[in-house]
VOTIFI-52652 format. One record per residue: residue number from 1; x, y, z of N, C-alpha, C in turn. Coordinates in steps of 0.2 Angstrom, whole numbers. Layout:
<pts>
PT   num     n_X     n_Y     n_Z    ca_X    ca_Y    ca_Z     c_X     c_Y     c_Z
PT   NUM       X       Y       Z       X       Y       Z       X       Y       Z
...
</pts>
This chain:
<pts>
PT   num     n_X     n_Y     n_Z    ca_X    ca_Y    ca_Z     c_X     c_Y     c_Z
PT     1    -167     347    -200    -169     348    -193    -166     344    -188
PT     2    -165     338    -189    -161     333    -184    -154     335    -184
PT     3    -151     337    -190    -144     339    -190    -143     345    -186
PT     4    -148     350    -187    -147     356    -183    -148     355    -176
PT     5    -152     351    -174    -153     349    -167    -147     346    -164
PT     6    -144     342    -168    -138     338    -166    -132     343    -164
PT     7    -132     348    -169    -126     353    -168    -127     357    -162
PT     8    -134     359    -160    -135     363    -154    -134     359    -148
PT     9    -135     352    -148    -134     348    -142    -126     347    -141
PT    10    -123     347    -147    -115     346    -146    -112     352    -143
PT    11    -115     358    -146    -112     365    -143    -114     365    -136
PT    12    -120     363    -134    -122     364    -127    -117     359    -123
PT    13    -116     354    -125    -111     349    -121    -104     352    -121
PT    14    -102     355    -126     -95     358    -126     -95     364    -121
PT    15    -100     368    -121    -101     373    -116    -101     371    -109
PT    16    -104     365    -108    -105     362    -101     -98     359     -99
PT    17     -94     356    -104     -87     354    -102     -83     360    -100
PT    18     -83     365    -104     -79     371    -103     -81     374     -96
PT    19     -87     374     -94     -89     377     -88     -87     372     -82
PT    20     -87     366     -83     -84     361     -78     -77     362     -77
PT    21     -73     363     -83     -66     364     -82     -64     370     -78
PT    22     -68     375     -80     -67     382     -76     -68     381     -69
PT    23     -73     377     -67     -74     376     -60     -69     372     -56
PT    24     -66     367     -60     -61     363     -57     -54     367     -56
PT    25     -53     372     -61     -47     376     -61     -47     380     -54
PT    26     -53     383     -52     -53     387     -47     -51     394     -48
PT    27     -51     398     -43     -49     405     -44     -41     406     -44
PT    28     -38     409     -49     -31     409     -49     -29     416     -46
PT    29     -24     415     -41     -21     420     -37     -14     420     -38
PT    30     -11     426     -40      -4     426     -41       0     429     -35
PT    31       5     425     -32       8     428     -26      16     428     -28
PT    32      19     434     -27      26     435     -29      29     438     -23
PT    33      36     435     -22      40     438     -16      46     440     -20
PT    34      50     445     -16      56     448     -19      62     443     -19
PT    35      62     439     -13      67     434     -12      65     429      -7
PT    36      68     424      -7      66     418      -2      70     419       4
PT    37      66     420      10      69     419      16      63     417      21
PT    38      64     415      27      59     412      32      53     417      33
PT    39      55     424      34      49     428      35      44     429      29
PT    40      47     430      23      43     430      17      39     424      16
PT    41      43     418      17      39     412      16      33     411      21
PT    42      34     414      27      28     414      31      23     418      29
PT    43      24     424      26      19     428      24      15     425      18
PT    44      19     422      13      16     418       8      11     413      10
PT    45      14     409      16      10     404      18       3     406      22
PT    46       4     412      25      -2     415      29      -7     417      24
PT    47      -5     420      18      -9     423      13     -14     417      10
PT    48     -10     411       9     -14     405       6     -19     402      11
PT    49     -16     402      17     -21     399      23     -27     403      24
PT    50     -26     410      23     -32     414      24     -37     413      19
PT    51     -35     412      13     -39     411       7     -43     405       7
PT    52     -39     400       9     -42     393      10     -47     393      16
PT    53     -45     396      21     -50     396      27     -56     399      25
PT    54     -56     404      20     -63     407      18     -67     403      14
PT    55     -64     397      12     -68     392       8     -67     393       1
PT    56     -62     397      -1     -62     399      -8     -57     394     -12
PT    57     -60     391     -17     -56     386     -21     -51     390     -26
PT    58     -45     391     -23     -40     395     -26     -34     391     -29
PT    59     -32     393     -35     -26     390     -38     -21     395     -37
PT    60     -15     393     -34     -10     398     -33      -4     398     -37
PT    61      -2     403     -40       4     404     -44       9     407     -40
PT    62      14     403     -37      19     406     -33      26     408     -36
PT    63      28     414     -36      34     416     -39      39     419     -35
PT    64      45     419     -36      51     422     -32      55     426     -37
PT    65      56     432     -36      60     436     -40      68     436     -39
PT    66      69     432     -34      77     431     -32      81     437     -32
PT    67      77     442     -29      81     449     -27      82     453     -34
PT    68      79     451     -39      80     455     -45      74     459     -48
PT    69      74     465     -49      69     469     -50      66     468     -57
PT    70      71     466     -62      69     464     -69      65     458     -69
PT    71      67     453     -65      63     447     -64      56     449     -61
PT    72      55     453     -56      49     455     -53      44     458     -59
PT    73      47     462     -63      43     465     -69      41     459     -74
PT    74      45     454     -75      43     449     -79      37     445     -76
PT    75      38     444     -69      32     440     -65      26     444     -66
PT    76      26     451     -65      20     455     -66      17     454     -73
PT    77      21     454     -78      19     453     -85      15     446     -86
PT    78      18     441     -82      16     435     -83       9     434     -79
PT    79       8     437     -73       2     437     -70      -3     441     -74
PT    80      -1     446     -77      -6     450     -82      -9     446     -87
PT    81      -4     442     -91      -6     438     -96     -10     432     -94
PT    82      -9     429     -88     -13     424     -85     -20     426     -83
PT    83     -21     433     -82     -27     436     -80     -29     434     -73
PT    84     -24     434     -68     -26     431     -61     -31     436     -58
PT    85     -35     433     -54     -40     437     -51     -38     442     -46
PT    86     -32     441     -42     -29     445     -38     -21     444     -38
PT    87     -17     449     -38     -10     448     -38      -8     451     -31
PT    88      -4     447     -27      -1     448     -21       7     450     -22
PT    89       9     455     -20      16     457     -20      19     457     -13
PT    90      23     453     -11      27     453      -5      33     456      -5
PT    91      34     462      -2      39     466      -2      39     472      -7
PT    92      42     477      -6      41     483     -10      43     483     -17
PT    93      49     480     -19      50     480     -26      45     476     -31
PT    94      43     470     -28      38     466     -31      31     470     -32
PT    95      29     473     -26      23     476     -26      23     482     -31
PT    96      28     486     -32      29     491     -36      28     489     -44
PT    97      31     483     -45      31     480     -52      24     478     -53
PT    98      21     475     -49      14     473     -50       9     479     -51
PT    99      10     484     -47       6     490     -47       7     494     -54
PT   100      13     494     -56      15     497     -62      12     494     -69
PT   101      12     487     -68      10     483     -74       3     481     -74
PT   102       0     480     -69      -7     478     -69     -12     483     -66
PT   103     -15     486     -71     -20     492     -70     -27     490     -69
PT   104     -29     484     -72     -36     482     -71     -37     476     -67
PT   105     -32     474     -64     -32     468     -59     -30     470     -52
PT   106     -34     468     -47     -33     470     -40     -26     468     -38
PT   107     -22     472     -35     -15     471     -32     -15     472     -25
PT   108     -13     467     -21     -13     468     -14      -5     467     -12
PT   109      -3     472      -8       4     472      -6       5     469       1
PT   110      10     466       2      11     463       9      18     465      11
PT   111      19     467      18      25     469      21      29     474      17
PT   112      26     479      16      29     485      13      29     491      18
PT   113      35     493      20      37     497      25      34     504      24
PT   114      35     507      18      32     514      17      28     514      11
PT   115      22     512      11      18     512       5      17     519       2
PT   116      17     524       6      16     531       3      23     533       0
PT   117      28     532       3      35     533      -1      36     529      -7
PT   118      33     523      -7      34     519     -13      29     521     -19
PT   119      25     525     -17      20     528     -22      14     523     -24
PT   120      13     518     -19       8     513     -20       1     516     -19
PT   121       1     520     -14      -5     524     -12      -3     531     -10
PT   122      -8     535     -10      -7     542      -8     -10     544      -1
PT   123     -13     539       2     -16     540       9     -16     533      12
PT   124     -16     533      18     -16     526      22     -24     525      24
PT   125     -28     530      22     -35     529      24     -39     524      20
PT   126     -36     523      13     -39     519       9     -34     517       3
PT   127     -36     512      -1     -32     510      -6     -32     515     -12
PT   128     -28     514     -17     -27     518     -23     -29     515     -29
PT   129     -34     516     -32     -36     513     -38     -37     505     -37
PT   130     -33     501     -40     -33     494     -40     -29     491     -34
PT   131     -26     496     -30     -20     494     -26     -22     495     -18
PT   132     -21     490     -14     -21     491      -7     -16     486      -4
PT   133     -16     486       3     -12     481       6     -10     482      13
PT   134      -4     479      15      -2     479      22       5     482      23
PT   135       6     486      28      13     489      30      16     485      36
PT   136      23     484      35      26     481      41      31     486      44
PT   137      29     492      44      33     498      47      35     496      54
PT   138      41     497      56      43     495      63      43     501      68
PT   139      42     500      74      43     506      79      50     507      81
PT   140      54     509      75      62     509      76      64     513      82
PT   141      61     519      83      64     523      88      63     520      95
PT   142      57     517      96      57     513     103      61     507     103
PT   143      62     504      98      67     498      98      74     500      99
PT   144      76     505      96      83     507      97      84     509     104
PT   145      79     513     107      80     515     114      80     509     119
PT   146      76     504     117      76     498     121      83     494     121
PT   147      86     494     115      92     491     114      97     494     118
PT   148      97     501     118     102     504     122     102     503     129
PT   149      95     503     131      94     502     138      96     496     141
PT   150      95     490     137      97     484     139     105     482     139
PT   151     108     485     133     115     483     132     120     488     134
PT   152     118     495     134     122     500     136     127     502     130
PT   153     125     500     124     129     502     118     129     510     117
PT   154     135     512     114     136     519     112     136     520     105
PT   155     138     515     101     138     516      94     133     510      91
PT   156     129     512      86     125     507      83     126     506      75
PT   157     127     500      73     128     499      66     121     497      63
PT   158     121     499      56     115     498      52     117     496      45
PT   159     115     491      42     116     489      35     109     489      32
PT   160     109     492      26     103     493      22     104     492      15
PT   161      99     490      11      99     490       4      97     497       1
PT   162     102     500      -3     101     506      -6      96     506     -11
PT   163      95     500     -14      91     500     -20      84     497     -18
PT   164      82     497     -12      75     495      -9      72     501      -6
PT   165      66     504      -9      63     510      -6      61     509       1
PT   166      59     503       4      57     502      11      63     503      15
PT   167      69     501      13      75     501      17      78     508      17
PT   168      77     512      12      79     519      12      75     523      17
PT   169      68     521      17      63     524      22      65     522      29
PT   170      67     516      30      69     514      37      75     517      39
PT   171      80     519      35      86     522      37      84     529      40
PT   172      79     533      38      77     539      40      75     538      48
PT   173      71     533      49      68     531      55      74     529      60
PT   174      79     525      58      84     523      62      89     529      64
PT   175      90     534      59      94     540      60      90     544      66
PT   176      83     545      65      80     548      70      80     545      77
PT   177      80     538      77      80     534      83      86     535      87
PT   178      92     535      83      98     536      86      99     543      89
PT   179      97     548      85      97     555      88      94     556      94
PT   180      88     553      95      84     553     101      87     549     107
PT   181      90     544     105      93     539     110     101     542     112
PT   182     103     546     108     110     549     109     115     544     107
PT   183     114     540     102     119     535      99     122     537      93
PT   184     128     535      92     132     537      86     130     531      81
PT   185     128     533      75     126     528      70     131     527      65
PT   186     133     521      63     138     519      58     134     515      53
PT   187     133     518      46     129     515      41     133     512      36
PT   188     131     506      33     134     503      27     129     501      22
PT   189     129     503      16     124     501      11     126     495       7
PT   190     121     491       5     123     486       0     118     486      -6
PT   191     119     482     -11     114     481     -16     112     474     -17
PT   192     116     469     -15     114     462     -15     116     458      -9
PT   193     113     452      -8     114     448      -2     121     446      -2
PT   194     125     445      -7     132     443      -7     136     448      -4
PT   195     134     454      -3     138     460       0     137     460       8
PT   196     132     456      10     130     457      18     136     456      22
PT   197     140     450      21     145     448      26     151     453      25
PT   198     152     456      19     158     461      18     156     467      22
PT   199     149     469      21     147     475      25     148     474      32
PT   200     146     469      35     146     467      42     154     468      44
PT   201     158     465      40     165     465      42     168     472      42
PT   202     165     476      37     167     483      36     166     488      42
PT   203     161     486      46     158     490      52     160     487      59
PT   204     161     481      59     161     477      65     166     480      71
PT   205     171     483      69     176     486      73     174     493      75
PT   206     169     496      72     167     503      74     160     503      77
PT   207     157     498      79     151     498      82     151     493      88
PT   208     146     495      93     145     491      99     140     485      98
PT   209     135     486      93     130     482      91     127     484      85
PT   210     122     480      82     119     482      76     111     481      76
PT   211     108     485      73     101     485      72      98     483      65
PT   212      94     478      65      91     476      58      84     478      58
PT   213      82     481      52      75     482      51      73     477      46
PT   214      67     477      43      65     472      39      67     473      32
PT   215      74     472      31      77     473      24      78     466      22
PT   216      74     464      16      74     458      13      81     455      11
PT   217      85     460       8      91     458       5      96     456      11
PT   218      96     460      17     100     458      22      97     451      25
PT   219      91     450      26      89     444      30      90     438      25
PT   220      90     439      19      91     433      15      98     430      16
PT   221     103     434      19     110     432      20     111     433      28
PT   222     106     433      32     107     434      39     112     429      42
PT   223     113     423      41     118     419      44     125     422      43
PT   224     127     425      38     133     427      37     134     433      41
PT   225     129     437      42     130     443      47     131     441      54
PT   226     126     436      56     127     433      63     134     430      64
PT   227     137     427      59     143     424      60     148     429      62
PT   228     148     435      59     153     441      60     152     444      67
PT   229     146     445      69     144     448      75     145     443      81
PT   230     143     437      80     144     432      85     152     431      87
PT   231     156     431      82     163     430      83     166     436      86
PT   232     163     442      85     166     448      89     162     449      95
PT   233     158     445      97     154     445     103     150     452     104
PT   234     147     454      99     143     460      99     136     459      97
PT   235     131     462     101     124     460     100     121     462      94
PT   236     116     458      92     111     460      86     104     461      88
PT   237     101     466      87      94     467      88      90     467      81
PT   238      86     462      80      83     460      74      75     463      75
PT   239      73     466      70      66     468      69      62     463      66
PT   240      65     457      64      61     451      62      63     445      66
PT   241      58     444      70      58     438      75      59     431      71
PT   242      56     431      66      56     424      62      63     422      61
PT   243      67     426      58      74     424      56      78     423      62
PT   244      76     426      68      80     426      74      79     419      78
PT   245      74     416      76      72     409      79      78     404      78
PT   246      82     405      73      87     400      72      93     401      76
PT   247      93     407      80      98     408      85     103     413      82
PT   248     107     416      86     113     421      84     111     428      85
PT   249     105     430      86     103     437      87     102     437      95
PT   250     105     442      98     104     443     105      97     444     107
PT   251      93     449     103      86     450     104      82     451      98
PT   252      76     450      98      72     452      92      65     454      94
PT   253      62     459      91      56     461      92      52     463      86
PT   254      46     460      85      43     462      79      36     458      78
PT   255      32     460      73      26     456      73      27     449      69
PT   256      22     445      70      23     438      68      21     438      60
PT   257      26     436      56      25     437      49      20     432      46
PT   258      19     426      49      13     422      47       7     426      48
PT   259       6     429      54       0     433      55      -1     439      50
PT   260       5     442      48       4     447      44       2     445      37
PT   261       4     439      35       2     436      29      -5     434      29
PT   262      -7     431      35     -14     429      35     -19     436      35
PT   263     -16     441      38     -20     448      37     -20     450      30
PT   264     -15     449      26     -15     451      19     -20     447      15
PT   265     -20     440      17     -24     436      14     -32     437      15
PT   266     -33     440      21     -40     442      22     -42     448      18
PT   267     -37     452      16     -39     458      12     -40     455       5
PT   268     -37     450       3     -38     447      -4     -45     444      -4
PT   269     -47     441       2     -54     438       2     -59     443       1
PT   270     -58     449       5     -63     454       4     -64     456      -3
PT   271     -58     456      -7     -58     458     -14     -62     453     -18
PT   272     -60     447     -17     -64     441     -20     -71     441     -19
PT   273     -73     444     -13     -80     444     -11     -84     450     -14
PT   274     -80     454     -18     -83     460     -21     -81     467     -19
PT   275     -77     467     -13     -74     474     -11     -69     477     -16
PT   276     -69     483     -17     -65     487     -21     -59     489     -18
PT   277     -53     488     -20     -46     489     -17     -46     496     -14
PT   278     -49     501     -18     -48     508     -16     -53     510     -10
PT   279     -57     505      -8     -61     506      -2     -58     503       4
PT   280     -53     499       4     -50     495       9     -44     499      12
PT   281     -44     501      18     -38     505      21     -31     501      21
PT   282     -26     504      21     -19     501      22     -19     498      29
PT   283     -17     492      30     -18     488      36     -11     488      40
PT   284     -11     489      46      -5     488      50      -6     483      56
PT   285      -1     480      58      -1     475      63       0     478      70
PT   286      -5     480      73      -5     484      79      -7     481      85
PT   287     -10     475      85     -13     471      91      -7     468      95
PT   288      -8     468     101      -3     466     106      -1     458     104
PT   289      -6     455     102      -5     448     101      -1     446      94
PT   290       0     452      90       3     451      84      11     452      85
PT   291      13     454      91      20     455      92      24     450      96
PT   292      30     448      94      34     443      98      40     447     100
PT   293      43     444     106      49     446     109      53     440     110
PT   294      59     440     108      64     435     108      70     437     111
PT   295      73     433     116      80     434     119      84     427     118
PT   296      90     428     115      94     422     115      99     423     121
PT   297      98     418     126     102     419     132     109     416     131
PT   298     110     412     126     117     410     124     121     416     121
PT   299     118     420     117     122     426     114     123     431     120
PT   300     118     432     124     118     436     129     124     435     134
PT   301     125     428     135     131     426     139     138     428     136
PT   302     138     426     129     144     427     126     146     435     125
PT   303     141     439     125     142     446     125     142     449     131
PT   304     141     445     137     142     448     143     136     453     145
PT   305     130     451     143     125     456     144     120     452     149
PT   306     118     456     154     113     453     159     106     457     157
PT   307     101     452     155      95     455     153      90     456     160
PT   308      88     462     161      83     463     166      77     458     167
PT   309      76     456     172      70     451     173      64     454     170
PT   310      62     460     171      56     463     168      55     461     161
PT   311      61     462     157      60     460     150      60     453     148
PT   312      63     449     152      63     442     151      56     439     152
PT   313      53     442     157      46     440     159      41     442     153
PT   314      43     447     149      39     450     144      40     445     137
PT   315      46     442     137      47     438     131      43     432     130
PT   316      41     431     124      37     425     123      41     419     119
PT   317      47     421     118      52     416     115      59     417     118
PT   318      62     411     121      68     411     124      73     406     120
PT   319      79     408     119      83     402     116      89     401     122
PT   320      89     395     124      94     394     129      97     387     127
PT   321     104     386     128     107     380     126     105     378     119
PT   322     104     382     115     103     381     108      96     379     106
PT   323      92     379     111      85     377     111      80     383     111
PT   324      75     383     107      70     388     107      64     386     111
PT   325      62     390     116      56     388     119      51     394     118
PT   326      45     392     117      40     397     116      34     397     121
PT   327      33     403     124      28     403     129      21     403     126
</pts>
C-alpha cells in the first residue's frame, strides 16, 4: 500500500513538473518572412509587440526564407512539426507555403498584396478555413497620377519579380494606372535580388522615372537601384516609405509597416483568445493615420524638380541635407 502510494505521489510530482515547464515555455508562435529588409523587419516587430501588449506569454520562432520558396516550404514543415499555436507568414510566398502545409494550425498572413489571387482566401469578407490575414495592396493608380503631376514624367519604369504572385498582381494595377495617366510604361522582370541593379541599368535610358510597389525582392536590393537612378538624376517613387527613409527616393507614400505588423499581431491575438480564422475578415490599412508621405529634397534638387507647397505641407517626413525629419 505504501509502495503504491509512493508511486502515485511520484507520478503526481512528475505531472506537476511537466505542467510548470509548459507554463514557462509559453505559447509558441512561428513567424516567417520571405526575405530580410527594413519593411518586413518592421512587420515582424509589430506582430510581436501586439502579442506582448496583449499580455500573452509567447515564445517566438523567427525564420527567414532568404527569398527561396523551397526554404519557405521547409520552414512551414518545421512549424508544423513544432505544433506552433499560430503561424504568421510575412509576404505572399511564405504565406502560401504555410497555408499549403498547415491545415490544422491557424495561419495569419501579413503584407500580402492580392490574397484572392494568391488563393489564400476566396473572399475578403472573412478568412478561409484556418487562414486569414492582412493585405498591403497599394492605391497604385492614384500614386502614379500623383507622380506624373509633381514630376511631369512621360515614361515610367517598373521592375517586378515574375516569380512573386503579389508582384504579378501589382503589375496589372501599374499598367492600368499608366493607361489612365497617359504614361508609357517600360517593364523589366527579375527573379532574384541580384538582378535588380542590372534591371535598373537596362531601363534607365528609356524612362523618366521609376515606380516601386511592395516587391520584396526589389526592396531587398533597393540601394543598388537607388544608385543607378540617382546617378542618372531620375526620380524614384516608392510605395514603401520604410525603405525610403534611408534616402535616395524622390518621394514615397504608403502605410507604416510597423503598424501593419501590429494590426497583423492583433489578429493573432484574436485567434489565441478563441476566434476562428474563418470568422475574421481580411484586414486593410485604410486609416489616414496609417499612411506616411515622404519627400527627399536632396534628390528633388538633383533631379531639378520643384515640389508644390501643398504636397510638402501634407508630408510627415522630409529628408534635407541628408537628415530625416518626421513631423
